[in-house]
TORLUMGU-882505 format. One record per residue (C-alpha): residue number from 0; x, z, y; residue in one letter. Coordinates in steps of 0.5 Angstrom, whole numbers, plus 500, padded with zeros to 3 digits. Layout:
NUM; X; Z; Y; a
...
//
This chain:
0; 367; 705; 415; m
1; 366; 712; 418; p
2; 372; 715; 415; l
3; 377; 709; 417; q
4; 374; 710; 425; n
5; 375; 717; 424; d
6; 382; 716; 422; t
7; 384; 711; 428; r
8; 381; 715; 433; n
9; 385; 721; 431; q
10; 391; 716; 431; n
11; 390; 715; 438; k
12; 394; 718; 444; t
13; 390; 723; 448; m
14; 390; 721; 456; t
15; 390; 727; 461; s
16; 386; 727; 467; p
17; 391; 726; 472; d
18; 394; 720; 469; e
19; 386; 717; 468; l
20; 385; 718; 476; r
21; 392; 715; 477; s
22; 390; 709; 472; s
23; 383; 708; 475; s
24; 383; 707; 482; p
25; 376; 707; 482; e
26; 376; 714; 481; l
27; 380; 716; 487; d
28; 373; 715; 491; l
29; 371; 721; 489; d
30; 377; 725; 491; r
31; 377; 729; 498; p
32; 382; 726; 502; n
33; 385; 733; 505; i
34; 389; 730; 510; e
35; 382; 728; 514; d
36; 381; 735; 515; y
37; 388; 737; 518; l
38; 390; 737; 525; p
39; 393; 731; 527; s
40; 401; 730; 525; g
41; 400; 735; 520; s
42; 400; 734; 513; s
43; 398; 738; 506; i
44; 406; 738; 504; h
45; 408; 741; 511; e
46; 409; 749; 511; p
47; 403; 754; 511; r
48; 405; 756; 518; g
49; 404; 748; 521; k
50; 396; 750; 521; l
51; 393; 753; 527; r
52; 388; 758; 527; l
53; 384; 755; 532; r
54; 383; 749; 527; d
55; 381; 754; 522; l
56; 376; 757; 526; l
57; 372; 751; 528; d
58; 368; 752; 522; i
59; 365; 759; 525; s
60; 359; 756; 528; p
61; 357; 754; 521; t
62; 359; 761; 518; l
63; 355; 764; 524; t
64; 349; 760; 522; e
65; 350; 761; 515; a
66; 350; 769; 516; a
67; 344; 769; 520; g
68; 340; 766; 515; a
69; 342; 771; 510; i
70; 341; 776; 514; v
71; 334; 774; 517; d
72; 331; 771; 511; d
73; 323; 772; 510; s
74; 324; 778; 505; f
75; 328; 782; 510; t
76; 323; 780; 515; r
77; 318; 785; 511; c
78; 321; 791; 513; f
79; 323; 790; 520; k
80; 320; 794; 525; s
81; 318; 791; 531; n
82; 319; 795; 537; p
83; 314; 794; 543; p
84; 315; 791; 549; e
85; 316; 795; 555; p
86; 311; 794; 560; w
87; 313; 800; 565; n
88; 318; 796; 568; w
89; 316; 795; 576; n
90; 315; 800; 581; i
91; 307; 799; 581; y
92; 306; 801; 573; l
93; 311; 806; 573; f
94; 307; 812; 576; p
95; 301; 810; 572; l
96; 306; 811; 566; w
97; 308; 817; 568; c
98; 301; 820; 569; f
99; 300; 817; 562; g
100; 306; 822; 559; v
101; 303; 828; 563; v
102; 296; 826; 560; i
103; 298; 825; 553; r
104; 303; 831; 552; y
105; 300; 836; 556; f
106; 293; 835; 555; i
107; 292; 831; 548; l
108; 297; 833; 544; f
109; 295; 841; 545; p
110; 288; 839; 543; v
111; 290; 835; 537; r
112; 294; 841; 535; v
113; 288; 845; 536; i
114; 283; 840; 532; v
115; 288; 840; 526; l
116; 289; 847; 526; t
117; 282; 849; 525; i
118; 281; 844; 520; g
119; 287; 847; 516; w
120; 284; 854; 517; i
121; 277; 851; 515; i
122; 280; 848; 508; f
123; 285; 853; 506; l
124; 279; 858; 507; s
125; 274; 854; 502; s
126; 279; 851; 498; f
127; 283; 857; 495; i
128; 276; 861; 493; p
129; 273; 855; 490; v
130; 280; 853; 486; h
131; 281; 860; 483; f
132; 274; 863; 483; l
133; 271; 857; 479; l
134; 275; 856; 473; k
135; 269; 856; 468; g
136; 265; 851; 472; h
137; 270; 845; 472; d
138; 264; 840; 474; k
139; 262; 844; 480; l
140; 269; 846; 482; r
141; 272; 838; 482; r
142; 266; 836; 486; k
143; 267; 842; 491; l
144; 274; 840; 491; e
145; 273; 833; 492; r
146; 269; 834; 498; c
147; 274; 839; 501; l
148; 279; 834; 501; v
149; 276; 828; 504; e
150; 274; 834; 510; l
151; 282; 836; 511; i
152; 283; 828; 511; c
153; 278; 827; 516; s
154; 281; 833; 520; f
155; 287; 829; 520; f
156; 284; 822; 523; v
157; 280; 826; 528; a
158; 287; 830; 530; s
159; 290; 822; 531; w
160; 284; 820; 535; t
161; 283; 815; 530; g
162; 278; 810; 530; v
163; 277; 806; 523; v
164; 272; 801; 521; k
165; 270; 799; 514; y
166; 268; 792; 512; h
167; 265; 790; 505; g
168; 262; 795; 500; p
169; 265; 803; 500; r
170; 268; 805; 493; p
171; 264; 808; 488; s
172; 266; 812; 481; m
173; 265; 807; 476; r
174; 269; 806; 469; p
175; 274; 801; 468; k
176; 276; 799; 476; q
177; 283; 800; 479; v
178; 283; 800; 487; f
179; 290; 796; 490; v
180; 292; 796; 497; a
181; 297; 794; 502; n
182; 302; 799; 504; h
183; 304; 800; 511; t
184; 305; 808; 512; s
185; 304; 815; 509; m
186; 298; 815; 513; i
187; 295; 810; 508; d
188; 293; 815; 503; f
189; 289; 819; 509; i
190; 285; 814; 512; i
191; 283; 812; 505; l
192; 282; 819; 502; e
193; 277; 821; 508; q
194; 272; 815; 506; m
195; 273; 817; 498; t
196; 277; 822; 494; a
197; 281; 817; 491; f
198; 286; 819; 485; a
199; 293; 816; 487; v
200; 300; 815; 484; i
201; 305; 818; 487; m
202; 312; 820; 486; q
203; 313; 827; 484; k
204; 317; 832; 490; h
205; 320; 838; 490; p
206; 319; 844; 495; g
207; 312; 845; 499; w
208; 311; 838; 498; v
209; 310; 839; 490; g
210; 306; 845; 491; l
211; 301; 841; 495; l
212; 301; 836; 490; q
213; 300; 841; 484; s
214; 294; 845; 487; t
215; 291; 841; 492; i
216; 292; 833; 490; l
217; 292; 835; 483; e
218; 284; 837; 484; s
219; 283; 830; 485; v
220; 286; 827; 479; g
221; 292; 824; 482; c
222; 298; 822; 477; i
223; 305; 823; 478; w
224; 311; 820; 476; f
225; 319; 821; 477; n
226; 323; 815; 477; r
227; 329; 819; 474; s
228; 327; 820; 467; e
229; 327; 814; 462; a
230; 321; 815; 459; k
231; 317; 817; 464; d
232; 314; 810; 465; r
233; 311; 810; 458; e
234; 307; 816; 459; i
235; 305; 814; 466; v
236; 302; 808; 463; a
237; 298; 812; 458; k
238; 295; 817; 464; k
239; 293; 811; 468; l
240; 289; 807; 462; r
241; 286; 814; 460; d
242; 284; 815; 467; h
243; 280; 809; 468; v
244; 276; 810; 462; q
245; 272; 816; 464; r
246; 266; 815; 469; a
247; 267; 821; 472; d
248; 274; 821; 474; n
249; 276; 819; 482; n
250; 277; 811; 483; p
251; 284; 810; 482; l
252; 288; 808; 488; l
253; 295; 804; 487; i
254; 300; 801; 492; f
255; 302; 796; 488; p
256; 308; 794; 493; e
257; 312; 800; 491; g
258; 314; 800; 498; t
259; 312; 801; 505; c
260; 312; 794; 509; v
261; 311; 793; 516; n
262; 304; 790; 516; n
263; 306; 783; 518; h
264; 307; 781; 511; y
265; 306; 783; 504; t
266; 311; 783; 498; v
267; 310; 781; 491; m
268; 306; 786; 487; f
269; 308; 790; 481; k
270; 304; 788; 475; k
271; 303; 795; 472; g
272; 296; 796; 476; a
273; 294; 789; 473; f
274; 295; 791; 466; e
275; 290; 796; 465; l
276; 285; 792; 463; g
277; 280; 793; 468; c
278; 276; 791; 474; t
279; 281; 790; 480; v
280; 279; 791; 486; c
281; 283; 789; 493; p
282; 283; 794; 499; v
283; 287; 791; 505; a
284; 289; 795; 511; i
285; 290; 792; 518; k
286; 293; 797; 524; y
287; 291; 796; 531; n
288; 298; 796; 534; k
289; 296; 797; 542; i
290; 298; 805; 542; f
291; 302; 806; 536; v
292; 306; 802; 530; d
293; 304; 806; 524; a
294; 310; 802; 520; f
295; 314; 808; 516; w
296; 321; 805; 515; n
297; 324; 808; 509; s
298; 331; 805; 511; r
299; 331; 809; 517; k
//
């Protein structure tokens, strides 16, 4: 019986989709009536020149809203700089603003430069002898270098006249722990480093920045990566696992967002920091934007 049914089905004539639509009036309901969208007096069979540009542009508001939704999506907002609102717009506040400019650039700025210069002189005059003369005393050398890195970061914060409020317990040197923090600016590292000498993972840079990385930041156990090398990811992952296993290493700090976000939002963390088999300690950094916006817009 199945063989006879198959033979009959093969002898039947196939019907094309167009013939099926024309023979079944119920299926015509699914076909869009194009004439309804054309201007009055026009037809789909008329020449193309009959369609006026004005009629085709009637959908421009819809396209504008769609393009605006794409540009202003929730992910793009994470990297948008919010300019401060101007407050010196009238004759009463403008003189005060001018007075503030004089105070900032002719009094505060020179003082900040002097504080930072003194900090670098003290740091370099102490770090160079410790780094090169205490080669045989690794434990003492690492301890002194750790204190000096915290000192220079404290000078940086002092030159900004920064006021930092800490909440919760301070980080401690323990094995099998990693600290993860949101990332807003390049100064995130300095803000946290002046409290505890963290070992961070960074992109390897050439030039004088690379010199600072290979000498000063190398002393606190920082780990470098290079995106241009294919096998670098596996090497860095092994270094991270080895670092968190030792109790005498500095606490490991990772910015798992992978980029700077504008301190209003956080983006999805990369999973590498959570695959080390150790305790994850979160750190939240929030900046007060009364005086300045700390967001480092890497796109600009």
